[in-house]
MARMIMI-979883 format. One record per residue: x, y, z of N, C-alpha, C, O in turn. Coordinates in steps of 0.1 Angstrom, whole numbers, plus 5000, padded with zeros to 4 digits. Atoms other than C-alpha are relative to their C-alpha. Example, Ala and Ser with C-alpha at 12.3 -4.5 7.8 and 13.67 -1.06 7.14 Angstrom:
BEGIN
500949885000512349555078500950125000501950125007
499149895000513749895071499250115008499750225009
// end
This chain:
BEGIN
500249975008287433751642499850195001499050255008
499349864993289134141638498450155001498450265006
500449924994285934301637499850134988500250084977
499549945001285634681623499750114998498550134996
500649874995285635031627499450114991499650184981
501049825001283635301621501050115001501850085009
499049864996285735661620498650124996498550114984
500549915005283235941614500250155000500450215011
499749875002283636291600499150075008498450155001
501449884995281136481625499550114995498450154994
500549815008281036821611499349964985498250004981
501249975011280136711577498749895003497749864996
502050155002277236421591499450145002498650194995
501249974989275936651615499250184988498150234985
500349875011276236991590498449944986497550014983
500850105011274236711560499149985016498750095020
501149954996271836621590499450204997498750254989
500549844995271437031603498750014985497550044988
500549925011270037101561499649864994499549844982
501250145006268036741559499449995010498749905007
501250004993265736771590499450115001499850165012
501049844995263437101592500650025008501149935013
499849914993264437361611498350055014498250125025
501850034994260237311624501149915017501049955029
499950124993262037011645500350035015501549995015
499749984994262437121681500450015016501149935009
499950114985263137021719498650115003498150194996
501250004994260037081746500050205004499050275007
499749874994261837451754500350104989500750224991
499549915008262337601720501250014984501450054973
498850045012265837451710499849974990498949894989
500050055011266137411676500949865007501849865016
498950094991267637031683499349824977498949714974
500750015019266536921639502149954996502749854991
498050144999270836821639500349935007500949825005
500650154989270236671665499549825002500049715005
500550145007267636401656501450014990502449944994
499450085011269736381625501449925003501849815003
499050104994272436331636499749835001499649754992
500650124995271536031658499849884989500249764989
501050165006269335851627501149944989501249824984
498750005009272635941604500449805005500149695000
498950084993274835711629498749855005499249745007
500650114997271835441638500049944986500649834984
499350075016271835381597501049884997500749774994
498850005006275135341590500749895011501549815007
500150124989275435121623499249844995499649724996
500850135009272634891604501149924994501749824997
499849965013273934961574502149834997502549754990
499049985000277334861580500449935009501549905006
500150114989277234611614501050075002500950035014
499149964989280534821627500949975016500950065024
500150054992281734641653500350145009499350195015
499349884995284334991668498950134993498350144982
501049855004282235361666501650135004502150105014
499649944994284735651670499250104991499050074980
499849855009283636031658500550045002500550075014
499049875002286436241649500150064998500150064986
500549894994286436591662500950114993502150104991
498949945010287336881642500750145016500150255016
499749974988289337021679500150074996499350145002
499049935004291237291657498950024981498849914976
500550055016289237331617500450044998500449984987
499349985007291537541606501750045000502450124995
498649954992294737521622500750094993500850064981
499249884990296737811627501949914984502349994975
498749985000300337651611500049894980501049854975
500550015006298137511579500150174987500750204977
499849905004296837871573502250124995502750204987
499349945002300137961578500949934983501650014977
499150055010301937771549499050044986499450034974
501249985012298637871525499050165011498450165022
501149874993296638221537498750024991497850104992
502050045004293638091515499549905002499249824993
500250125005292837821531498850025005498550135006
501049944999289537791543499350125012498750115023
500449904992289138161546499150124998499050245003
500649945002286738251530498049925011496849935008
500950044991284638061561500049995015499549915024
499249954985286238241589499250134999499350234992
500849914996283538421609500550145007500150255010
500249894987285438591631501950005003502449995014
497950004996289738601634499849985016498850015022
500549974987290138551668502249985008502249875014
499250014996293938551681500549905010499949895021
499650144991295938251697499149875002499349775008
500950165000292838021692499549964983500049984972
500350035014290937891666499250034993498349954992
500949875014289238111642498849915001498849785003
501550044994285238061647499050044984498650134977
500649965014283737941617498450065001497750115009
501649915003280338041601499449884996499449794987
501050175000278137801613498550075006498350075018
501350034995274437881614500050035013500549955021
500650014989273138021643499249815011499749735019
500550144993270737711654500449864994499549784992
499050034996273737531648500749895006500749775010
499849964987275237591666500149955010501149885012
500950014988273237541700500349844997500549775007
499950195005273637161685500849925007500649815013
498750025005276837161685500249885017500449765015
499850064984277037041731498849935004498849865014
501150084998273436911729501049764990501249654996
499450095013275036611697501549975014501549885023
498750184988278436471722498750055007498050114998
500849974986275736551753499649804995499849695001
501150155010273636261723501149865006500949775014
499250105007276836061713500549965021501149865020
498950064986278335981755499049935003499349825009
500950024987274735921768499449814987498849714991
499450155004275035611741500949954996501049904985
498450034996278635531749500949994986501949924982
498749955012279935691714501150065012501250105023
498949914995282935791720500250084993499950054981
498749845008285236171707501449965003502249925012
498249985003288336171697500850174992501450184981
498949875009289936551686501550035004502249995013
498250014993293236651687499850144993499550174981
499749825010294037071685501149974996501849874996
499349945021295837211658499249904994499049894981
500850095022293836951638499050015000498750055011
501350035011290536891619499949785003500549685005
500050134998289436591622500249914991499849804995
499450075007290736441592500749955007500249855013
498850034998293936401602499749865017500549785023
500050044988292336241634499749884995500349784999
500250095005290636001612501149954990500749854983
499650045010293535961591500949945005501549864998
499250024993295935901622499449835006500049725007
501050175001292835591630500249934990499949814992
500550105007292835461602501450004996500649965005
498450054999296735411597500149975007500950045012
499450074985297135211631499149925004499249855014
500950094994294335031631500049814993500249734983
499450145012294634711621498849905002499049785001
501150105010290834561615499550054990500050174991
500549925019289334701580498950145008497950155015
501049845001288135081581498950004993498849954982
500949885003285435251576499750134994498850104987
499749864994285635641573498650074997498950064985
500949965008282035811561500050105006499950115019
499449875000282636161556499150024983498949934975
500149945010281336371527501150144991501050244984
498349905003285136541523500749864990501349764992
498950115012286636361490501650044996502450014987
498450034991290136451506500449885007501549855010
499450104992290036171525499949854993500049744999
499350125008290435911494501050044997501550004987
498650094994293435921504500649975010501550035016
500050084989293035651527499449904996499449815005
500650045004291235481509501249874996502349914990
499050095001293235111507499549854999499649785009
500850125002291534791492501449945009501249985020
498950054996295034631505500349935017500749825021
500249984986294234731545498649995003498450025015
501349964998290334721541499850114999498950094990
499549984998290735021544498950124995499650224994
501149945014287235241521499550075007499550075020
500849864988285235561526498249945000497849864992
501049995002281735551532499550134991498950224998
500249835008281035871505498750055003497849984999
501949934998277336101518499650124993498750194998
500149905003277936351492498850004993498150104990
501249975010275236241471498549935011497649865006
501350074996272636151503500249895005500649804999
499950134990272535921534499049854990499249734991
500550115008269935731508500049934989499249864983
499550025016272135691477501749995007502650065001
498949984992275235641499501349884990500849774986
499250025005278535531482501049925010501449935021
498750134990281035261492501550044993501549964983
498849935007285235451475500649865005501149825015
497850165001287735121469500950064988500550124978
498849995006290735171453499150024985499250134979
500450005019288635081412499250135003499250214994
500449865004286335391426500250074995499750114985
498349865003289335661425500349994990500150094983
499850005016290435511392499450044995499850154990
501750035010286835491373500350195002500450274993
500849884997286435841390501150054997500850144988
499549785008289736101382501949864999503049895002
499349985010291935851366501549995015502150105016
499449914993294535831399500049845017499449895026
499450024989295335601428500050025010500950105013
500049954988294635651459500450095010500150195016
498849954997297735661468500950174996501850254999
499049825009298335951446499150135000499050244994
501949905002294836121453500550145005500350234997
499249874996296936411476500350134991500050254988
499149905010299136511453499150014983499550114978
501049955001296136501427499450144997499450224988
500449894999294436741447500650034999500650074987
499149855004297236961452499950044990499050124993
499549955013297837071416498550054994498350164988
501350065001294136971410499350195006498550264999
500649924993293237271434498749945006498449825002
500450004995290437301455498750105004498150035013
500749795000288037671458499349985016499150075024
501349994987285937521490500549975008499749985017
498849954992289337501512500750064995501950034995
498749895004290837791495501449954990502550004985
498850125010293037561476500450024989499749974981
500749925015294137771443500949934995501450014988
500450135008295537431427501850084994502850134999
498650025007298337451398499450104989498950024982
500449955009297237731373499649934987499349824990
500950065011295837611337500849835003501349754995
500450204995296037221361498649935005498349925017
500950024995293037091362499749835002500749765005
499950124997291636741364500249934994500349835001
499950055008292336601336502049974994502749894989
498650015004295836731334500649895013501149785013
499650094987296736621368499649894997500549835003
499750154996295736251363500849904991501149784990
499250015012297636281332501350045005502249965000
498750035001300736361343500649905017501649845021
499950094984300536181379500149844987501049764987
499850195013300535841351501150004998501949925002
498650005003303435981337500549975008500549855012
498349994988306236061364499249975014500049975023
500050114987303935891396499650045011498849985019
500749874987303636211421500850024996501649974988
499249885003304736491427501450065002501550174998
499249975001307936521434500449904988501549954985
499650065014308436271400500050114995501150164993
500649845010306736611380500350085001500450164992
499349874994308236861398502049984990502850074985
498850025004311736681388500149994987501250014981
499750065015310736591350499850194996500750244990
499849845000310036991349501150075000501450114989
498649994998313437101361500249974994500550054985
498850105017315036881336499950004994500950034987
500549935015313436931308499949864997498749874994
500250114998313436571307498649894998497549925003
501450054997310736331304498649994990497549954994
501149895010308536481271499350025006498250015001
501249834991306836691294500250024988500849954979
500049845015306137031269499950035006499250035016
500249824991306937341278499550064999499850174995
501949944999303237431280500049985017499850065027
500250004988303437221309500550045011499950095021
498849915002306837341317499550085011499350055023
500449864998305937671323499249985010499750045019
500850044988303037561349500150005006499750065016
499550084986304337351367501850075008502550025017
498749914998307737631370499450065009499850055021
500749915001305137901374499149915018499049985028
500450014988303437681405501349955014501549895025
498350124990306837551423499450075021499150005031
499649954991306737781450498549965006498350085009
501750034998302437641462500649845004500749765013
500150184996303237311457501949975012502249875019
498949974986306737391482499749975015500449945024
500849974989303937411508498449895002498149845012
500750105002300937211493499549925005498549905012
500950114989300736921500499949885020499549785026
499650054982302036941540498250035000497449985008
501649934988298337131539498649894996497749855003
500550165007296636851517499649865009498649835015
499950104990297736551535500050025010500650115017
500650074985295836381567501349965003502149884998
499250014988297936411592500049835003499049765001
500250145007298836051590500549935021499849845023
498849984987301036021630499750105016500650135024
500249944988299036201661500549925009500849805009
500150104992299336121689498649975013498350035024
501649954993295936051703500149925010501149865009
499950114994295335811734498749934996497649974993
500550135000294235471733498049985005497850015016
501649974996289835461736499349854998500049764993
500750124999287335171739499050104988498450204990
500749965010285735261708498849904997497949934990
500750054999283834911714498450054997497750095006
502150004995279734941703499449915007499349795003
500750184993277934731731498650074998498350194998
502049974994273734721735500950105015502050095021
500249954990273334961762499449955012498449885009
500550064988272534851803498350044995497750074984
501949985002268534881811500250155010499250225012
500149894993270335181836501050104987502250114986
499449945012271635351809499150034983499450124975
500849965011268935341780498850115009498150205005
501149924995266735471811500650175001499950275000
499249865003269535771811499350074982498650154977
500849935022268835821770499150054998498950174994
501749935002265235821772499450185006498450245002
500049954991265636081799500650114990500050184982
499649885017267836301775499549994991499950084984
500549965005265836251754498350054993497850104983
500649924997263236331767499350154998498250204994
499449904995264436631777499950144986499650264984
499849885011265536741742498750004989498650054977
500750025014262536641724500649934984500249954973
499950105010264536361703499749884995500249774993
501550135000261336171699501349904990502449924988
500150185011261935811674501750035000502249915001
499149985011265435921663501349935019502049845016
499250094992267735811704499149864999499749755003
500050194999265335471698500549954996501249875002
499750075004266235371670501849984999502449884996
498550094993270235411680500349945007501449895008
500050094986269235251711500249834994500849745000
500350125004268334961689500449944996500449814998
499450005012270135001661501749895013501949775011
500250094991272434871692500049955009501149925013
499950185002271434621705500149924991500249804994
499750135009271734431675501549954999501949834999
498549965002275634531672500249815013499949785024
499150094995277434191680501349985008502449965003
498350004992280234181707500349855009500149825021
500150064999281133891705501550054994502349974991
// end
């Protein structure tokens, strides 16, 4: 049996945990640990519900890569706290969360969950690469709909979408994307490029919304097909839509590279297999949990790992 690989959009999940667990949850020394505890509980629930055999916590080594900014300067601009010359810009992160990120990494190490990031790339790109090269079914856990572009029923790649909360998770398949947006998953990046996304600082093509973007993709297949129809004046495209596409050509020349996730990063091979912890590892994890006041969250994750099938 090939098992099932689960890929976590880690920042998406620990931000959710931070805002979902009261900030009065603190370690004995007063350090806030609400995001740590919430994140561990999220993983325990995911492992229990979806029974992955392998799991990778995918990391934003660079949440706003310069090469994407060079293509579209407005990319994630509203989330920049400080511009850093020659290094990743500093993201707006609440101080009580920022102090917890290193603890989250230590907690994952304590239970044997591997973390994978890539220089000058976002977690989305790590997810795209690992999902593309996987030889087993894949579940991608995220609250970011941009990753719908990776959904692929033929390869059993799904998204476990968290936007409506951990108690109302949605498994996104080809059918889900078609029903929601009127496009196939392989058209979703082009759809998002046309529509734009204010949360990522992507302007889209002026005058093209979700319905018109879906209609254009239904008629012309993909972005190159749409551009060719606009430039040739053939294929039945109205003069008004042609004008909008033509006006947006400078944006359309660069946006697909920004919106599309990278699928061919040179990532190291890692052992992502989930395993029950040996007694000594359980003792160390329990000591770590006591030091940071993680309560039952670490216990619940260890118990979830105890139920993982290792055959």
